[in-house]
DRENKOLLO-918766 format. One record per residue (C-alpha): y, z, x; residue in three letters. Coordinates in steps of 0.1 Angstrom, whole numbers, plus 5000, padded with zeros to 4 digits. Last residue first. Layout:
<recs>
YZXALA...
</recs>
This chain:
<recs>
309216972628THR307017102600GLU308717452602PRO312017312590HIS313817622577GLY313017822608ALA314017512628TYR317617542615PHE317817912620GLU316617882656GLU319017602663ALA321917802650LYS320818102670LYS320617892701ARG324117762695GLN325618112693GLU323618232723GLU324517942746PRO321617702749LEU319017722776LEU316117832754SER316717542730ILE314017312744ASP314017032719PRO311516982691ARG309716652696LYS310216282693CYS308016112719THR308716112756HIS306915902782TRP304816092807VAL301415962797ASP299016042826GLY299315992863ASP302715972879PRO304015622888GLN304015542924SER307415482940PHE309715182943MET312815232965TYR312914902983LYS312114692952ASN315614572949THR318014502921ALA321514392931GLU324214632944LEU327814552937ILE330014542968ALA333314672982THR334614782948ILE338414822955GLU339714562931ASP342614792922ASN341614832885GLN338014912894LEU338915152922ARG341415322899LYS338715362872LEU336315522897TYR339115762907ASP339015892872HIS335516032879ASP336716232909ASP337716192945LYS335215912950LEU334015852985PRO335715583006LYS334615233015GLU332815192982LEU329415042972VAL328415002935ILE325415052914GLY321814932917GLY318415002930GLY315414932909PRO314115292906TYR310515272894SER309415612905TRP312615792896THR312815692859THR315315582834HIS317615362856THR320415152841ASP320815022877SER324614982876GLY327214722882GLY331014652881THR333314372873ILE337014422864PRO338314222835LEU340313902840ASN339413782805TYR337613462817ALA336313652848GLU334713922827ALA333013662804TYR331713452833ILE330313762850THR328613872818ALA327013522814ARG325613542849ARG324313892843ASP322313792812PHE321113472829GLU319413692855PRO316613772831ASP314514082837ARG317514302836HIS317114662849SER319514602878ALA322514542855ASN325214332872VAL328114232851ALA328814582838GLU332214482824VAL335514672828GLY338314862810ASP337214782775VAL339314732743LYS340914392747ARG337714222758PRO335714362729PHE332514152727LEU329614192703ARG326314022708ILE324114032676THR321214222661ASP320214412692LEU317114632691TYR314814342698GLY316514242730ALA319014002744GLU321514142770ARG324813972771PHE327114272772PRO325014472798HIS327114782795ALA330814742785HIS332814982806VAL334915242790VAL337815472800PHE338915832793GLY342315982790GLY342316122754CYS344115822739SER341715592758HIS338615752743VAL340115742708LEU341115372711ASP337715282724CYS336015452694TYR338315282670ALA337214942684PRO333515042685LEU332915172650GLU333015542645MET330515752625HIS328916002649ASP332216012669LEU333716202640GLU332316522655PRO335316512680HIS336216842695ASP332716922709LEU332616572725LEU336016622742PHE334916972753GLN331816822770LYS334016612793ASP336016282796LEU336616042824GLY333715802817TYR332115612788THR329515342792LEU329715122761LEU326615002742GLU326014742715THR322714832699GLY323914892663ARG326915092677TYR326115272709ALA327915512733TYR326415552767GLU327515882783TRP329516022812GLY329616312835PHE329816292873PHE327416412901VAL328416402937GLN325416462960LEU325316742986GLY321816892980ILE322717202961GLU325717072943ASP323616772932GLY320916992919LYS323417182897LYS325116852886LYS321716692877ALA320816982854ASP324216992839GLU324116612833TYR320716642816GLY321716942796GLN324816772781CYS323016642751PHE321616982742LEU325117142742HIS326416852722ILE323616872696LYS324217242691VAL327917182686ASP327216922660TRP324717112639PRO321116982642LEU319816682623ARG320316432652ARG317516592673ASP318616512708VAL316516272729ALA319015992722THR318115622719ASN321515512706GLY324015632680GLY323615982692PHE324615922727PHE322315762753HIS322615942786ASP325215832812THR324816052842VAL327215922869PHE325915922905MET326916012940GLY326715952977ALA323515752975TYR321015723004GLY317815662985CYS316716022990ARG320016142975LYS319415912945LEU315916052941ASN317016422942GLU319716352916ALA317216172893GLN314816462896GLU317516712888ALA318616522858GLY315016502845SER312916192847SER311116052816CYS313815842801SER313515652768CYS314415952747LEU317716002766SER319416332770GLY317016572785GLN314916292800SER317816172821THR319515832821HIS321615652847LEU324415402849HIS327115432876THR325015492907GLU327315522937TYR326815412973LYS329215503000TYR329915303031LEU330515413067GLU332215163090MET
</recs>
């Protein structure tokens, strides 16, 4: 029986400051690794975003979506399904968000200031869904562990980037205690150190909302654990991103002019 692998948690250099592989590079790598599709889930503005937070809202959204759009274009060329999502953060607690689009982001500038329960309510009211990413991760950027079992649609109980399996064990216990669907993702930020991860399905996804149906109907055939099978050599030199002025050349004309006007008034950036 043919099986289909999907990456559910992935970052690009256009949207996430901690990533150094473009959307197109990530798509090519996933195709090479035998995946049927992937979700781009870049860090939104409350997290480690690559987008200059000072820019106007519509400019920020267009810049934020460039990683997904780059991946989607490449995926269409090489036969890889690419879906849009993002990783919403509040003081380090992060929710993978699916089933919504760029227009939703453009329409809701209040997202910049929402706490997680209200955020989940808004997402659900607009037809989206959320998965709690690595809920028991311990790291310097996290001040506490926050759980919202009545607000999320699933739990990322297997995160392939974890160094401590105890984080995943606790996440599994939590999900089972609240009867929440379990899923997994790699949380990949680069192509050369891709850890493997994601989910396995018996049938390809019809669209991003089909992922939610599979979760709810217990149709995830398997969750992929971390593996070294797809490790590649790291490129030479320092490729990690630092804060810098974004590439605004690909923005729509209206947003490009806004960005140009902003940076004309901030020449030191």
